[in-house]
Each structure stands twice: as C-alpha cells, then as structure tokens.
C-alpha positions in Angstrom: 100.8 114.8 101.7 103.1 111.7 101.0 103.7 108.9 103.4 106.8 110.7 104.3 105.0 114.0 105.3 102.9 112.1 107.4 105.3 110.2 109.5 108.2 113.3 109.3 104.8 115.2 110.9 104.4 112.6 113.4 108.3 112.5 114.6 108.3 116.4 114.6 105.3 116.4 117.0 107.2 114.2 119.3 110.2 115.6 119.2 108.6 119.1 120.3 107.2 117.2 123.1 110.6 115.9 124.4 111.5 117.9 127.5 115.2 116.7 128.0 118.4 118.4 127.7 120.5 117.1 125.1 123.7 117.8 126.9 122.8 115.7 129.7 121.6 113.0 127.7 125.0 113.3 125.7 126.6 112.4 129.3 125.2 109.2 129.0 126.6 108.3 125.9 128.7 104.8 125.8 132.5 105.1 126.1 133.4 102.0 123.7 133.5 103.4 119.9 130.8 102.5 117.5 131.8 99.5 115.5 132.6 101.3 112.1 129.4 100.8 110.0 131.1 102.7 107.2 134.4 101.2 107.2 132.8 98.0 106.8 130.6 98.5 104.0 133.9 100.1 102.3 136.0 96.9 103.4 133.9 94.4 101.9 135.3 92.8 98.7 131.7 91.7 97.5 128.4 94.2 97.1 127.6 94.5 101.2 124.6 93.7 101.8 122.8 95.7 104.9 120.1 93.3 106.0 117.1 94.7 107.8 114.9 93.8 110.5 111.7 95.0 109.8 108.0 93.7 110.9 105.9 96.0 108.8 105.5 99.2 106.3 103.0 101.7 105.7 102.7 100.7 102.2 103.1 96.8 102.3 101.4 96.4 105.9 102.5 93.3 108.3 105.6 91.8 106.8 106.6 89.4 109.9 105.5 90.4 112.7 106.3 87.6 115.1 110.1 88.0 114.1 112.3 87.6 116.7 115.3 90.1 116.1 118.2 88.4 117.6 117.6 85.6 115.9 117.3 86.9 112.8 120.2 88.6 113.4 122.3 86.1 113.8 120.4 84.5 110.7 122.2 87.4 108.7 125.5 87.2 110.3 125.5 84.1 109.6 124.7 84.0 106.1 127.6 87.2 105.0 125.4 90.1 106.3 127.9 93.3 106.2 125.8 95.5 108.3 122.5 95.3 110.2 119.7 97.6 109.8 116.9 98.1 112.5 113.6 99.7 112.4 112.9 101.8 115.8 109.8 103.5 114.6 107.0 101.9 116.6 103.7 103.6 115.4 104.6 102.9 111.4 107.0 100.0 111.3 106.0 98.2 114.5 109.7 98.6 115.5 111.4 99.4 118.9 114.5 100.5 120.8 114.8 97.5 122.3 114.7 95.6 118.6 118.0 97.2 118.0 119.3 96.8 121.5 118.6 93.1 121.5 119.5 92.5 117.6 122.8 94.4 118.0 123.6 91.9 121.3 123.3 88.9 119.3 126.0 89.6 116.7 129.5 91.8 115.8 128.2 93.5 112.7 127.5 97.2 112.7 124.3 98.4 113.2 122.1 101.2 111.6 119.0 102.8 113.6 116.7 103.1 110.9 114.3 106.0 111.8 113.0 109.1 111.1 115.8 111.5 112.8 114.6 115.3 113.0 116.4 116.5 115.7 119.7 116.4 118.4 117.9 114.2 120.6 117.0 111.8 117.7 120.7 111.4 116.8 122.2 111.1 120.5 119.8 108.5 121.4 120.8 106.6 118.3 124.3 106.2 120.4 123.2 106.0 123.4 120.8 102.7 122.3 124.0 101.3 120.8 123.4 101.9 117.1 126.5 102.7 115.0 124.8 104.6 112.1 122.1 106.7 111.7 119.9 107.7 108.9 119.5 111.1 107.7 116.7 111.4 105.0 117.4 114.4 103.0 113.6 115.0 102.1 112.9 115.4 106.0 115.3 117.7 106.8 116.0 121.3 105.3 120.0 122.3 104.6 120.3 123.7 108.1 119.3 120.6 110.1 120.7 118.1 107.7 124.2 119.9 108.3 124.0 119.9 112.0 122.8 116.5 112.0 125.3 115.2 110.1 128.0 117.1 111.8 126.5 115.9 115.4 126.5 112.2 114.2 130.1 112.5 113.8 130.6 114.0 117.1 129.1 111.5 118.7 131.0 108.6 116.6 128.4 107.5 114.6 128.2 107.2 110.7 125.6 108.5 108.9 123.7 107.2 106.3 122.6 109.9 103.9 119.4 109.1 102.1 118.2 110.9 98.7 115.5 110.2 96.1 116.1 112.6 93.5 119.2 114.6 91.9 117.9 117.6 94.0 118.5 115.4 97.0 122.1 114.4 96.0 123.1 117.6 95.4 121.9 118.5 99.1 123.9 115.6 100.4 127.1 115.7 98.5 126.9 119.9 100.0 127.2 118.5 103.5 130.1 116.4 102.5 128.2 113.0 103.1 130.6 110.1 102.9 128.0 107.5 102.5 124.6 108.0 100.4 121.9 105.9 100.2 119.8 106.1 96.8 116.1 104.9 97.6 114.1 104.0 94.4 110.7 104.2 96.7 108.8 107.3 95.1 107.7 109.5 98.0 104.3 110.1 96.6 103.1 106.7 95.5 105.6 104.1 97.4 105.8 102.4 94.1 109.6 101.6 93.2 111.6 102.9 90.4 114.3 100.1 89.7 116.3 102.7 87.5 116.6 105.5 89.7 119.5 103.9 91.9 121.5 103.5 88.2 120.5 107.0 87.3 121.8 108.7 90.1 124.7 106.2 90.3 126.6 108.3 87.5 126.4 111.0 90.0 127.6 109.7 93.0 131.7 110.6 93.7 134.0 108.0 93.5 134.8 108.5 96.8 131.5 108.3 98.4 130.1 105.0 99.4 127.2 104.5 97.8 124.4 102.4 98.8 121.2 101.6 96.5 117.9 101.0 98.8 114.5 99.5 98.2 112.9 97.0 95.5 116.1 95.1 95.8 114.8 91.3 95.2 117.6 88.8 94.0 120.9 88.1 92.1 119.5 90.4 89.5 119.0 93.5 91.4 122.0 93.4 93.2 124.2 92.5 89.8 122.6 95.9 88.5 123.3 97.9 91.8 127.0 96.2 91.5 127.5 96.9 87.6 126.2 100.8 88.4 129.1 101.4 90.9 127.0 100.5 94.6 129.3 99.4 97.3 126.2 98.0 99.0 122.6 97.0 99.0 120.3 97.9 101.7 117.5 95.1 101.5 114.7 94.3 104.3 111.0 92.9 102.7 112.8 90.7 100.4 114.9 88.8 103.5 112.3 89.2 106.3 109.6 87.2 104.0 112.5 84.7 102.7 111.8 81.2 103.5 115.3 80.6 103.4 117.0 83.9 104.6 120.3 82.7 103.9 120.2 81.9 100.5 118.1 85.1 99.8 121.1 86.9 101.6 123.7 85.0 99.9 122.0 85.4 96.5 122.5 89.5 97.2 126.5 89.1 97.5 127.5 89.5 94.0 131.2 90.2 92.8 132.1 93.8 92.5 
C-alpha cells in the first residue's frame, strides 16, 4: 500500500460516513464569484508561484507546526506569489478549514484547497469554505469519479488542478479536458522525488493546458528547468515554509518564461 492509498482510504471512510445532503449544502454556496485561480496562472508574466501553507507531511513529519496562516499568506503575497495552496487535511498534514479561511481573508490571491477530494461533498465544501480551486488527484479516482468531480467543480464556480504522476494518468486527465494539470514529481510508492519527471511529461501536455510542476522544487535552478520545459507555474510548499526568508526564496522562483 502506498502513502496515497492509506490517506485516500481514510478520506473515503470519512465520506461514506457523511450523511449530509449535497443539494442542501449547495444552497449555502457563496454568491460572490471565485477569484480565478487558472486565470491568475495564465496571466502571470513570469513563472507563477503557487505558494503553499503546510505544517507537516507524512513523509517529512513536522515542517512548521507553529506557522500562522494569515501571516504566511501575507508574506507570500508581498513577495509576488500568484496563488496560494492551503492544506486542509488534518490527520496527515495538520491542516484545517480554518487555515484556508484565515489565509484567504488576509490576501487577495486565489486559493487552492489542497486535500484529497473523493466525493461531491468535498468539491462543494471547498467552494463553501471559500476556496477558488480544488485539487483532483487522478491516482485517487476512477474515470467516472474524475469526470464527475471535474464537471462539478466547474459547475459550482471552482477551477480544478488535476494532478498526475505518469503518462497514463496524464492521458486520463486530458480525457476529461482538464485545463490545468499538475505534474507531481513525488513517487507514490516511496515518496522520493524524481526531478526529471516534470520535464519528461511536459512534452505530452498540450500548449493550451496550464502546466504546473509540483514537489521537489527548491530554488531558482529547479524553477528554471520547469520554465524551460514549458511549465507556467510551480507549486512549492516545504522549501518556502522552511525558509528563513520566504520573500527571497519565493522571489528566486519567479524566473522569466
């Protein structure tokens, strides 16, 4: 069993125990439009940085348990981040809905809900809590779920970052017409990072799709390699959260396209 298998199994158990009516929850959706996550990435004149607020991870343990989401969010915005990513998974990443809400309220940037989306309520909840985009991990979903959750995200006004790890998953993401695809360089079996994975898969991503490189990006050299391969954005968490000077670390990632 991979790290992802165990985490997704937990979220599926939680989803199966959730007795709420999705239609009733939809009636609480915000009236105001979302901030436009994909548009912000597409309009960035430099490599866009999706800066992540992350306390811990299953592979690395505690990263920064004492961070204050709204303060970190402001640091990121002032340093030129294009979007935020906020972990809301509690058991595995020590995140919360409150983290997302407080971070988003502190800035004007679009915010991705970084979690393990396995059912319609997860998508609807993302919009209700104030997220502007939702993460769909192809490896965690079958084809029907991927298609239905992607369509639902668009229907309720969210963008979707569809995450893949290999060529087969990339083909599945393209089959649902995903307009924003993230390539996660972390191996699901070992959680080790393959820094050539993003470069390899970039050649298969159509030019009209916003390509985002994820995991293992730790400085200007990594950012330059991703930009040269055709990526419009990078999603960076641990490197920024651990940095003694987040403004400098983030600025180094904003290389020219």
